N, C-alpha and C positions, 0 to 999 in steps of 0.2 A: 723305535722306542715305543710306538703305540702298542705293538703286539706284546712287548714286555710289560707294559703298563696294564694291559688287559689280563694277562696271565698272572700277574702279581696281585691283582685287585682282590681285596677281601670283602667287597660288597656285591660280587657277582658269583652265581653258582657255576659249577663246572660246565654245565650245558649252556648257560648263557655266555660264558667265555668262548666256547666253541662257536656258537652262532655269531657272536659279535666279531670274532676273528675272521670268520668266513666273509661277513659283510664288509669289514674293513679292508680285506685283501682284494676285494673286487674293485675294478677300476670304474665301475658303473653300477647303478642300482640293480639289485639282484632279486630274482623271484623266489618264492617259497619252494617251488619244485627244484630249483637249482641248489638252494640251501640243503634240501633233503638229500639230493644226490651226493653232495659233498660231505654231509654229516654221517650218512649211513645209519640213521636211527629211524624210529617210527615217525609218522606224520604227526601224531598226537604229541610226542615229546618235543619236536621242533616247533610246533604251533604254540605249545605252552611257553617255551623260552622266548619266542617272538613276541607273544602277548605281554609277557612280563617286561621285556626290554622296551616295548612300545609304551607301556604304562609308566615306566620309569624314565621315559624320554631319552634313552640311549640310542634309539633308532627312530627313523621316520618312515612312513609308508605313503606311497603315491600310487595312483591308478594309471597304468600304461598297458591297456588291454587286460592285464592281470595286475595284482598288487605287487609292487616292487619295494624293496627295503634298502635304506642306506643309513650310514652312521650320522648321528647328530654331532656336528663339529664342536658345539659348546660342551657337551658331555664328554667327548673324547679329550678335549683340552683339560677338563677336570680330572680325568683318569691319569693323564700324563703329569699334571701338577701334583696329584697325590703320590704318584710313583717317585717323582723327583724329591719331594719332601721326605719320603720314606728312605730314600738313598742317602740323603744328607744327614739323617739321624743316626745312620749306622756308623 
């Protein structure tokens, strides 16, 4: 349901959806280089999306030799709730 919530969200750009999906699909915090490998876009494009997602608190960043990213559970719950509300209105 989380992936559907992300893809259906009207508050995220297409690139942010792609980055957030990659992060959420990972079973552990993921590095920027791993995100880049999976996205297949430029470093600048991925960095821009990561920065926006960090600013909006959709993801968190920690230092583990390199910076690693993971989803913020509170914001993910919000996306799921928005999605459920949208489905109920249909």
